[in-house]
N, C-alpha and C positions, 0 to 999 in steps of 0.2 A: 504495501500499500502505500504510495506515493506522500497522501496527503496525512499528515499528522492529526490524532482525532481531536485535536484543539481546533482545528480547522470547524470543525461543524459545532464546537459550543459558542455559547453566547453566556457571558459573566459567567462561565464554568461549568454552565450546565447544557444538558443536551435537551435540542428544542425540535417541536414538531418542522422547523425549517431546514433545521443543521441534518436531522434524520433524512429528510428527503431531497437535501443536498448531495449525503453521504451516499442515500440509495443511488441517485444518478450519476456517481461517482463508482458507482458498482459495488461499494463497501456496505455489508448488512452491519446497524449498530445497535445498540440494544443500553440495558444500564443495570447493573448488580447493587444492591443492598447491602453497605457496609454493618450494619446489624444484624440483616436473618438470612442474609447471601442470595435475598428471594432476585431471579435475572427475568427481565422482562424484554419484550422482542421491541417496544415501543415507547418513547418516550413520558414521562410521567412528571410531576411536581414530588411526590411520596410515596413511598414504597406500599404496591399493593397489598400485602401479605402483613406489615406491621406499622405502616403510617410515616418510618423513618425519613428525613429529609436526606438525609447520607448519602446518596447516589451517586457512584460513578458512570461512567460512559466507557463500554466495554464493544470489542469487534466479534460479531455473533460468529457461528462456524458455517460455512457455506454448504455442507451436505447436512441433510436433515432425512426426516421419516414423516411420512404422511400420517396424519393423526384422524383427520376427520376430512371429508371431500362432498361437495355440491357440484351438480351440472345445474346453472344457470340458465334457465330456458326464457322467462321473460326478463329482459334485462331493464335498467331504468333509462332514463335518458341521458342519451351520448355513448351508451356503452351496445356494443352490437354482440349478439348472442346468436347460439348458447357458447357459455365458456363456462370453465371449472374453476373453482375456488377452493383452498383447503387450509384447513390447519397443519400448522409443518413444525414437527419437533426439531429445535437447532439447538443440541444439547440441553442445559435447562431452562429455555425459553421456548415460548410456542409462539408462531407469526402466522397470520394472515396472509395469504397469498394467492395469486393466481397462479393457475397450474397450465402448462402450455399444451398439455394432453388428457386424456382421461386418465386417472389412476386411482389405486384402492389402498386402503388402511392398512399402514405395515409397508407401504412400497418407501425405498430409497429414491431422492430426488437432491437434484443441485441448484444453488443458486444461477437463473440466467442471465437475468439483467433485470433492469426496469422497464414497466407498461406504460406509457403514457394514458392516465385514464382523464376526465372531466374532473374527478375530485384530486388531481396529482398525481404524481408517480406510485406506483404500484409494485412491489416484486415478483419476479415470474418464478416459479420454479420448472424443471423436467426432469 
């Protein structure tokens, strides 16, 4: 990774804008809690498990396992259907992502890139 994790932080914290910028650069970021060691795949102001605000930015693994999957037949405005989304387990974190192909629970997947959506970039695994 050519960029430092600091390049994606604002005032020492990972923000949604920083998370999206990293994703567009092909970097999967998350946070880990210093108090309970909970890992999340999206920026938060406080730990979802214990409420601590002592969070550190971490780079997530690019290899994961499909935890759940759904095929979207009727898409929101701006999206082309059908497509697949899944909850992907990346080490200790879980991330909602676009899947490039149909997948089943337990399948191994790899981070491919960020797909552009009307709501911003989204990670794509395949």
